[in-house]
ZABA-399109 format. One record per residue (C-alpha): residue number from 0; x, y, z. Coordinates in nm, 2 decimals. Example, Ala and Ser with C-alpha at 12.3 -4.5 7.8 and 13.67 -1.06 7.14 Angstrom:
// ZABA-399109
   sero        x        y        z
      0     1.23    -0.45     0.78
      1     1.37    -0.11     0.71
//
This chain:
// ZABA-399109
   sero        x        y        z
      0     5.41     7.76    -2.56
      1     5.07     7.77    -2.75
      2     5.23     7.55    -3.01
      3     5.32     7.29    -2.78
      4     4.96     7.29    -2.63
      5     4.83     7.27    -3.00
      6     5.05     6.96    -3.04
      7     4.96     6.80    -2.72
      8     4.57     6.84    -2.84
      9     4.63     6.68    -3.20
     10     4.85     6.40    -3.05
     11     4.59     6.32    -2.79
     12     4.31     6.28    -3.04
     13     4.53     6.10    -3.26
     14     4.61     5.82    -2.98
     15     4.23     5.83    -2.91
     16     4.14     5.77    -3.28
     17     4.41     5.47    -3.29
     18     4.31     5.31    -2.96
     19     3.95     5.29    -3.08
     20     4.05     5.17    -3.41
     21     4.27     4.87    -3.27
     22     4.14     4.80    -2.93
     23     3.77     4.87    -2.91
     24     3.55     4.61    -3.11
     25     3.25     4.73    -3.30
     26     2.91     4.68    -3.13
     27     2.62     4.54    -3.35
     28     2.42     4.80    -3.49
     29     2.07     4.68    -3.32
     30     2.14     4.79    -2.97
     31     1.91     4.56    -2.75
     32     1.90     4.60    -2.37
     33     2.01     4.28    -2.18
     34     1.66     4.24    -2.03
     35     1.49     4.21    -2.36
     36     1.59     3.87    -2.42
     37     1.41     3.76    -2.09
     38     1.11     3.95    -2.21
     39     1.11     3.73    -2.54
     40     1.13     3.42    -2.36
     41     0.83     3.51    -2.15
     42     0.63     3.59    -2.48
     43     0.57     3.27    -2.67
     44     0.34     3.45    -2.90
     45     0.60     3.70    -3.03
     46     0.71     3.70    -3.39
     47     1.01     3.50    -3.50
     48     1.12     3.83    -3.70
     49     1.18     4.00    -3.36
     50     1.38     3.73    -3.21
     51     1.61     3.73    -3.52
     52     1.72     4.10    -3.42
     53     1.92     3.94    -3.15
     54     2.26     3.82    -3.24
     55     2.33     3.46    -3.12
     56     2.68     3.54    -3.01
     57     2.58     3.83    -2.80
     58     2.32     3.63    -2.62
     59     2.59     3.35    -2.55
     60     2.83     3.58    -2.42
     61     2.56     3.76    -2.20
     62     2.38     3.42    -2.07
     63     2.71     3.22    -1.97
     64     2.83     3.47    -1.70
     65     2.49     3.52    -1.59
     66     2.44     3.15    -1.53
     67     2.78     3.12    -1.35
     68     2.69     3.42    -1.14
     69     2.35     3.28    -1.05
     70     2.50     2.95    -0.95
     71     2.73     3.12    -0.70
     72     2.43     3.37    -0.59
     73     2.29     3.29    -0.25
     74     1.93     3.19    -0.23
     75     1.75     3.15     0.08
     76     1.46     3.29     0.30
     77     1.50     3.49     0.61
     78     1.27     3.31     0.85
     79     1.13     2.96     0.87
     80     0.77     2.94     0.72
     81     0.51     2.67     0.69
     82     0.35     2.64     0.35
     83    -0.01     2.49     0.34
     84    -0.13     2.27     0.06
     85    -0.52     2.22     0.08
     86    -0.70     2.01    -0.14
     87    -1.03     1.79    -0.12
     88    -0.85     1.48    -0.02
     89    -0.58     1.61     0.21
     90    -0.41     1.90     0.38
     91    -0.03     1.88     0.38
     92     0.20     2.13     0.56
     93     0.57     2.18     0.43
     94     0.83     2.37     0.59
     95     1.08     2.58     0.41
     96     1.35     2.46     0.65
     97     1.50     2.18     0.43
     98     1.20     2.18     0.22
     99     1.04     1.88     0.42
    100     0.69     1.74     0.47
    101     0.58     1.82     0.83
    102     0.22     1.70     0.80
    103     0.00     1.52     0.56
    104    -0.35     1.48     0.69
    105    -0.61     1.26     0.50
    106    -0.97     1.42     0.49
    107    -1.17     1.08     0.43
    108    -0.96     0.88     0.69
    109    -0.96     0.92     1.06
    110    -0.74     0.80     1.34
    111    -0.86     0.64     1.66
    112    -0.95     0.97     1.80
    113    -1.18     1.04     1.53
    114    -0.95     1.31     1.37
    115    -0.81     1.34     1.03
    116    -0.52     1.08     0.99
    117    -0.18     1.22     0.96
    118     0.07     1.00     0.76
    119     0.37     1.17     0.89
    120     0.49     1.02     1.20
    121     0.52     1.24     1.52
    122     0.85     1.08     1.60
    123     1.00     1.29     1.28
    124     0.99     1.58     1.54
    125     1.19     1.37     1.80
    126     1.47     1.31     1.54
    127     1.42     1.63     1.37
    128     1.43     1.44     1.04
    129     1.11     1.48     0.81
    130     1.00     1.32     0.49
    131     1.17     1.46     0.18
    132     1.49     1.52     0.38
    133     1.79     1.46     0.12
    134     2.06     1.21     0.17
    135     2.40     1.20    -0.02
    136     2.75     1.04     0.06
    137     2.84     1.37     0.26
    138     2.67     1.37     0.58
    139     2.80     1.73     0.67
    140     2.66     1.84     0.34
    141     2.35     1.67     0.41
    142     2.29     1.87     0.77
    143     2.35     2.18     0.56
    144     2.08     2.14     0.30
    145     1.85     1.98     0.54
    146     1.85     2.26     0.78
    147     1.88     2.55     0.52
    148     1.60     2.82     0.48
    149     1.46     2.75     0.12
    150     1.30     3.05    -0.09
    151     0.94     2.94    -0.17
    152     0.70     3.04    -0.44
    153     0.37     3.02    -0.24
    154     0.28     3.03     0.14
    155    -0.07     2.88     0.07
    156    -0.20     2.68    -0.21
    157    -0.57     2.59    -0.21
    158    -0.71     2.34    -0.49
    159    -1.04     2.26    -0.58
    160    -1.23     2.12    -0.89
    161    -0.93     1.94    -1.00
    162    -0.72     2.22    -1.04
    163    -0.34     2.20    -1.02
    164    -0.08     2.39    -0.82
    165     0.28     2.43    -0.81
    166     0.53     2.47    -0.52
    167     0.87     2.56    -0.57
    168     1.15     2.55    -0.31
    169     1.50     2.69    -0.38
    170     1.82     2.74    -0.19
    171     2.17     2.83    -0.29
    172     2.50     2.97    -0.13
    173     2.82     3.12    -0.28
    174     3.00     2.78    -0.26
    175     2.81     2.63    -0.55
    176     2.58     2.46    -0.32
    177     2.22     2.46    -0.50
    178     1.91     2.27    -0.42
    179     1.55     2.31    -0.58
    180     1.23     2.11    -0.54
    181     0.95     2.16    -0.76
    182     0.61     1.99    -0.65
    183     0.33     1.99    -0.86
    184    -0.02     1.90    -0.69
    185    -0.36     1.84    -0.84
    186    -0.69     1.83    -0.66
    187    -0.89     1.48    -0.65
    188    -0.54     1.28    -0.64
    189    -0.33     1.16    -0.37
    190    -0.02     1.16    -0.60
    191     0.18     1.46    -0.70
    192     0.47     1.52    -0.94
    193     0.83     1.58    -0.81
    194     1.14     1.74    -0.95
    195     1.44     1.76    -0.74
    196     1.78     1.87    -0.83
    197     2.09     1.91    -0.61
    198     2.44     2.08    -0.72
    199     2.76     2.05    -0.49
    200     3.03     2.29    -0.59
    201     2.85     2.37    -0.90
    202     2.83     2.01    -1.00
    203     2.48     1.81    -1.02
    204     2.51     1.52    -0.79
    205     2.30     1.21    -0.71
    206     2.09     1.20    -0.40
    207     1.82     1.00    -0.24
    208     1.50     1.13    -0.08
    209     1.39     0.99     0.26
    210     1.05     0.87     0.39
    211     1.02     0.82     0.75
    212     1.03     0.73     1.04
    213     0.76     0.47     0.99
    214     0.43     0.59     0.83
    215     0.14     0.74     1.07
    216     0.08     0.72     1.41
    217    -0.10     0.40     1.53
    218    -0.10     0.33     1.91
    219     0.04     0.00     2.05
    220    -0.34    -0.06     2.13
    221    -0.46     0.00     1.78
    222    -0.17    -0.22     1.64
    223    -0.26    -0.51     1.86
    224    -0.63    -0.48     1.78
    225    -0.55    -0.51     1.39
    226    -0.50    -0.87     1.25
    227    -0.18    -0.85     1.01
    228    -0.09    -0.51     1.08
    229     0.27    -0.54     0.91
    230     0.45    -0.21     0.85
    231     0.77    -0.17     0.64
    232     0.93    -0.13     0.30
    233     0.79    -0.27    -0.01
    234     0.95    -0.26    -0.37
    235     0.85    -0.35    -0.74
    236     0.94    -0.54    -0.94
    237     1.04    -0.80    -0.69
    238     1.43    -0.84    -0.67
    239     1.60    -1.19    -0.73
    240     1.62    -1.44    -0.45
    241     1.73    -1.45    -0.18
    242     1.61    -1.10    -0.12
    243     1.24    -1.03    -0.09
    244     1.02    -0.77    -0.20
    245     0.91    -0.65     0.13
    246     1.10    -0.60     0.46
    247     0.91    -0.55     0.79
    248     0.99    -0.33     1.09
    249     0.91    -0.61     1.34
    250     1.16    -0.85     1.19
    251     1.43    -0.63     1.22
    252     1.41    -0.47     1.58
    253     1.65    -0.70     1.70
    254     1.99    -0.57     1.62
    255     2.13    -0.90     1.53
    256     1.86    -0.98     1.24
    257     1.97    -0.62     1.12
    258     2.32    -0.68     1.10
    259     2.28    -1.01     0.90
    260     2.06    -0.81     0.68
    261     2.31    -0.54     0.62
    262     2.61    -0.79     0.60
    263     2.43    -0.92     0.29
    264     2.33    -0.60     0.16
    265     1.98    -0.73     0.13
    266     1.83    -0.39     0.24
    267     1.93    -0.24    -0.07
    268     1.75    -0.27    -0.40
    269     1.83    -0.17    -0.75
    270     1.64    -0.11    -1.08
    271     1.32    -0.06    -0.89
    272     1.02     0.09    -1.05
    273     0.88     0.20    -0.72
    274     0.95     0.18    -0.34
    275     0.69     0.24    -0.07
    276     0.69     0.27     0.30
    277     0.34     0.09     0.41
    278     0.13    -0.02     0.68
    279    -0.19    -0.25     0.66
    280    -0.40     0.03     0.49
    281    -0.18     0.33     0.39
    282     0.14     0.40     0.21
    283     0.40     0.64     0.08
    284     0.52     0.52    -0.26
    285     0.79     0.68    -0.45
    286     0.79     0.63    -0.83
    287     1.13     0.62    -1.00
    288     1.33     0.55    -1.32
    289     1.39     0.17    -1.31
    290     1.71     0.20    -1.54
    291     1.89     0.40    -1.30
    292     1.71     0.41    -0.96
    293     1.78     0.24    -0.63
    294     1.64     0.21    -0.30
    295     1.71     0.13     0.07
    296     1.57     0.03     0.40
    297     1.73     0.21     0.68
    298     1.75     0.17     1.05
    299     1.87     0.41     1.31
    300     1.82     0.51     1.68
    301     1.82     0.32     2.00
    302     1.80    -0.06     1.97
    303     1.50    -0.10     2.18
    304     1.30     0.13     1.99
    305     1.46     0.21     1.65
    306     1.37     0.45     1.37
    307     1.30     0.30     1.02
    308     1.31     0.49     0.68
    309     1.33     0.42     0.32
    310     1.55     0.64     0.07
    311     1.49     0.65    -0.30
    312     1.70     0.79    -0.57
    313     1.54     0.99    -0.88
    314     1.18     1.02    -0.74
    315     0.95     1.15    -1.01
    316     0.61     1.11    -0.86
    317     0.49     1.02    -0.51
    318     0.16     0.87    -0.38
    319     0.07     0.93    -0.02
    320    -0.25     0.80     0.06
    321    -0.49     0.50     0.13
    322    -0.42     0.15    -0.01
    323    -0.74     0.18    -0.19
    324    -0.78    -0.10    -0.47
    325    -0.95     0.11    -0.74
    326    -0.73     0.42    -0.66
    327    -0.42     0.24    -0.70
    328    -0.55     0.03    -1.00
    329    -0.60     0.38    -1.18
    330    -0.26     0.51    -1.06
    331    -0.12     0.22    -1.26
    332     0.25     0.10    -1.24
    333     0.14    -0.21    -1.06
    334     0.07    -0.02    -0.74
    335    -0.23    -0.26    -0.66
    336     0.03    -0.53    -0.57
    337     0.07    -0.33    -0.23
    338    -0.25    -0.47    -0.13
    339    -0.16    -0.82     0.01
    340    -0.46    -1.06    -0.08
    341    -0.24    -1.33    -0.05
    342    -0.22    -1.67    -0.24
    343    -0.58    -1.66    -0.35
    344    -0.57    -1.30    -0.47
    345    -0.79    -1.33    -0.76
    346    -1.06    -1.47    -0.52
    347    -1.02    -1.17    -0.29
    348    -1.03    -0.93    -0.58
    349    -1.36    -1.09    -0.70
    350    -1.51    -1.08    -0.35
    351    -1.40    -0.72    -0.30
    352    -1.57    -0.62    -0.63
    353    -1.89    -0.80    -0.53
    354    -1.90    -0.64    -0.17
    355    -1.88    -0.29    -0.33
    356    -2.14    -0.37    -0.57
    357    -2.40    -0.48    -0.26
    358    -2.27    -0.18    -0.07
    359    -2.38     0.06    -0.32
    360    -2.73    -0.08    -0.27
    361    -2.70    -0.09     0.09
    362    -2.47     0.13     0.26
    363    -2.35    -0.08     0.55
    364    -2.04    -0.31     0.51
    365    -2.17    -0.53     0.76
    366    -2.50    -0.59     0.54
    367    -2.27    -0.63     0.25
    368    -2.09    -0.93     0.40
    369    -2.42    -1.08     0.51
    370    -2.54    -1.06     0.14
    371    -2.22    -1.17     0.00
    372    -2.21    -1.47     0.24
    373    -2.59    -1.56     0.10
    374    -2.46    -1.55    -0.26
    375    -2.17    -1.75    -0.20
    376    -2.41    -2.02    -0.01
    377    -2.65    -2.02    -0.32
    378    -2.34    -2.07    -0.56
    379    -2.21    -2.37    -0.37
    380    -2.52    -2.51    -0.29
    381    -2.49    -2.80    -0.53
    382    -2.16    -2.88    -0.38
    383    -2.31    -2.86    -0.02
    384    -2.62    -3.07    -0.14
    385    -2.38    -3.35    -0.28
    386    -2.17    -3.36     0.01
    387    -2.48    -3.39     0.25
    388    -2.63    -3.67     0.03
    389    -2.30    -3.85     0.05
    390    -2.24    -3.83     0.42
    391    -2.62    -3.93     0.46
    392    -2.56    -4.23     0.25
    393    -2.24    -4.31     0.44
    394    -2.43    -4.29     0.75
    395    -2.71    -4.55     0.65
    396    -2.40    -4.79     0.56
    397    -2.24    -4.76     0.89
    398    -2.40    -5.07     1.03
    399    -2.26    -5.29     0.74
    400    -1.93    -5.13     0.77
    401    -1.91    -5.21     1.14
    402    -2.01    -5.56     1.04
    403    -1.74    -5.59     0.83
    404    -1.48    -5.44     1.07
    405    -1.60    -5.71     1.32
    406    -1.55    -5.97     1.06
    407    -1.20    -5.87     1.02
    408    -1.08    -5.80     1.37
    409    -0.70    -5.86     1.30
    410    -0.70    -5.61     1.03
    411    -0.48    -5.38     1.24
    412    -0.21    -5.62     1.25
    413    -0.27    -5.80     0.95
    414    -0.20    -5.63     0.63
    415    -0.37    -5.90     0.41
    416    -0.69    -5.88     0.63
    417    -0.67    -5.51     0.61
    418    -0.64    -5.50     0.24
    419    -0.92    -5.74     0.19
    420    -1.14    -5.54     0.45
    421    -1.08    -5.21     0.23
    422    -1.17    -5.40    -0.08
    423    -1.51    -5.50     0.06
    424    -1.59    -5.16     0.21
    425    -1.50    -4.99    -0.14
    426    -1.72    -5.26    -0.31
    427    -1.99    -5.17    -0.08
    428    -1.95    -4.78    -0.16
    429    -1.97    -4.88    -0.52
    430    -2.30    -5.11    -0.50
    431    -2.46    -4.79    -0.33
    432    -2.32    -4.53    -0.55
    433    -2.14    -4.36    -0.29
    434    -1.80    -4.16    -0.34
    435    -1.60    -4.16    -0.01
    436    -1.45    -3.85    -0.10
    437    -1.78    -3.70    -0.17
    438    -1.84    -3.55     0.18
    439    -1.51    -3.39     0.21
    440    -1.42    -3.26    -0.14
    441    -1.67    -2.99    -0.15
    442    -1.55    -2.85     0.16
    443    -1.20    -2.85     0.04
    444    -1.32    -2.65    -0.27
    445    -1.46    -2.40    -0.05
    446    -1.15    -2.34     0.16
    447    -0.99    -2.10    -0.11
    448    -1.30    -1.89    -0.09
    449    -1.30    -1.87     0.29
    450    -0.91    -1.76     0.26
    451    -0.99    -1.50     0.01
    452    -1.27    -1.37     0.23
    453    -1.04    -1.38     0.52
    454    -0.75    -1.18     0.35
    455    -1.01    -0.93     0.20
    456    -1.12    -0.84     0.54
    457    -0.78    -0.80     0.67
    458    -0.65    -0.57     0.40
    459    -0.94    -0.39     0.22
    460    -0.95    -0.04     0.36
    461    -1.33    -0.02     0.30
    462    -1.39    -0.23     0.61
    463    -1.14    -0.01     0.84
    464    -1.35     0.21     1.07
    465    -1.67     0.08     0.91
    466    -1.96     0.01     1.18
    467    -2.22    -0.25     1.17
    468    -2.47    -0.25     1.42
    469    -2.46    -0.13     1.80
    470    -2.15    -0.24     1.96
    471    -1.95    -0.34     1.64
    472    -1.80     0.01     1.55
    473    -1.51    -0.13     1.32
    474    -1.55    -0.45     1.11
    475    -1.15    -0.45     1.08
    476    -1.10    -0.53     1.45
    477    -1.22    -0.78     1.70
    478    -1.56    -0.78     1.87
    479    -1.49    -0.58     2.19
    480    -1.75    -0.77     2.37
    481    -1.69    -1.15     2.20
    482    -2.06    -1.17     2.12
    483    -2.02    -1.27     1.76
    484    -1.74    -1.53     1.82
    485    -1.98    -1.69     2.12
    486    -2.29    -1.68     1.86
    487    -2.06    -1.83     1.60
    488    -1.95    -2.12     1.82
    489    -2.31    -2.20     1.94
    490    -2.42    -2.20     1.57
    491    -2.13    -2.42     1.48
    492    -2.21    -2.66     1.74
    493    -2.58    -2.69     1.63
    494    -2.49    -2.71     1.28
    495    -2.24    -3.02     1.35
    496    -2.49    -3.17     1.56
    497    -2.75    -3.16     1.27
    498    -2.51    -3.28     1.00
    499    -2.50    -3.65     0.93
    500    -2.14    -3.80     1.00
    501    -1.98    -4.15     0.93
    502    -1.74    -4.11     1.22
    503    -1.76    -4.36     1.50
    504    -1.89    -4.23     1.86
    505    -1.55    -4.17     1.99
    506    -1.46    -3.95     1.69
    507    -1.78    -3.76     1.68
    508    -1.74    -3.66     2.04
    509    -1.41    -3.54     1.95
    510    -1.54    -3.34     1.68
    511    -1.79    -3.14     1.91
    512    -1.48    -2.99     2.06
    513    -1.41    -2.81     1.74
    514    -1.69    -2.53     1.81
    515    -1.49    -2.47     2.14
    516    -1.16    -2.44     1.96
    517    -1.29    -2.22     1.67
    518    -1.45    -1.97     1.92
    519    -1.13    -1.93     2.10
    520    -0.96    -1.86     1.76
    521    -1.21    -1.64     1.63
    522    -1.23    -1.41     1.96
    523    -0.91    -1.25     1.81
    524    -1.00    -1.22     1.45
    525    -1.18    -0.91     1.28
    526    -1.55    -0.88     1.36
    527    -1.62    -0.88     0.98
    528    -1.45    -1.23     0.93
    529    -1.67    -1.36     1.24
    530    -1.98    -1.20     1.10
    531    -1.90    -1.39     0.77
    532    -1.87    -1.73     0.94
    533    -2.17    -1.65     1.18
    534    -2.38    -1.59     0.89
    535    -2.25    -1.90     0.72
    536    -2.33    -2.13     1.01
    537    -2.70    -1.98     1.03
    538    -2.76    -2.05     0.68
    539    -2.60    -2.39     0.70
    540    -2.84    -2.46     0.98
    541    -3.13    -2.37     0.76
    542    -3.01    -2.57     0.45
    543    -2.94    -2.88     0.70
    544    -3.29    -2.84     0.82
    545    -3.45    -2.86     0.50
    546    -3.21    -3.14     0.39
    547    -3.30    -3.34     0.69
    548    -3.67    -3.29     0.64
    549    -3.64    -3.41     0.28
    550    -3.44    -3.72     0.39
    551    -3.70    -3.81     0.63
    552    -3.97    -3.75     0.41
    553    -3.79    -3.97     0.14
    554    -3.75    -4.26     0.41
    555    -4.10    -4.25     0.50
    556    -4.20    -4.28     0.13
    557    -3.97    -4.58     0.08
    558    -4.10    -4.74     0.40
    559    -4.45    -4.70     0.26
    560    -4.37    -4.86    -0.08
    561    -4.21    -5.15     0.12
    562    -4.54    -5.19     0.32
    563    -4.74    -5.19     0.01
    564    -4.53    -5.47    -0.14
//
């Protein structure tokens, strides 16, 4: 019995030795705990010699299963939380439900209720779709990731003194769905860096980030009070025709226009550097990779009051703030093109820089407009003087011109007589050194300046909510009591009466209707533009008064010389 037991023990040891020799691989001599690799990655200052102790095959064998397990490991929060980002320029509220933006309030700009301006539309709550929701080609997948509770790195980030802060939002389930959003903010800047990655069944997929519906919360009254308040999508670089680089909400509220646009796929843009949702003064701009990015203008909801969105692929940086010329110029990427200065944009830019320079001396934008108008009047004085002299000389020639017209009574019916009459009139002009276009040409040259000023006062955010005096609380909207338009009409009438004209009495009487017509038009224009035209009229009256006095003095002197002879 004892022999059998002894034999069984020997055989057992033999089996164990053979099993260990043939079936169990030898472990590396330096036994390093699995967590040590993570510790070394977290210590960049560690010596290379210590890192060499790790066998590369061992690291590979341990890491690959860890990554697979992490991809299938659920990552989510237990409850919905709001995350606050507070900087010197804005206060933003993000939600961990979907990792979306619920509020973006600008501290240096107010709404019509004098509260911090929120650029996230309140209609987002109605639709339950907020900015930075994600869109793929699978609507059920979109619903999952946009309602999921994301884990987050910080509940509150307060930045000051130019500091930066990072917010990480992550979600994952056991089916291979993973979403991560990494947002890096910096105090003193309206833009922030964005990294978004999406996995579906373990595979990374393409997605679009949404902004909308719309931007801000302007009331219908505020929208009506602002001249040229367009809202919609803008892209850069401009696409090839027949597409346009801007699509406005108001043009596509009618379902027919929208169907025409989508049928031609003109609401989709490819190879864009940036796409933005904008209104007259503010924007949400998404910077992308032009070689692979696309953007779309979307319309949803009821026909009578639809929702509009933009969706952008591969966002890398986002700017949410004012369309301030200096800030957008510093941001780069031709973002300053968002400010629609119009055809004579270079003139508007010059006028904007000049008005900012005068505003530094006297911090009132209304006074800046007056000073700038005075400077323009001085610069154009030679042209105005030339125009006045030409018109004065033509007025003196009116008796002779009337005599010529009386001589050629049949000029209207007889082409030969008309040609001969015109030749004699031109000869008369030449004898007295008069250029027939001399009175109009200087005025035509000034039209681009007027248009540049007009566009400046429509789009420059500096004039938004900027008061002038007493009843004028906002230079970017119309005068509420129509005082400045009426004064402008009166001064226009006085200036016109004082200016010499070569027109016949009937035409002169017709011209006197112009001040009335202009007053009616200017009643709806922004008070800043009316102030410019009113100031211009007052200066014109003073200039014309001096010119008329000089002309009368010259006449008296010429008459005195004739008498002496």
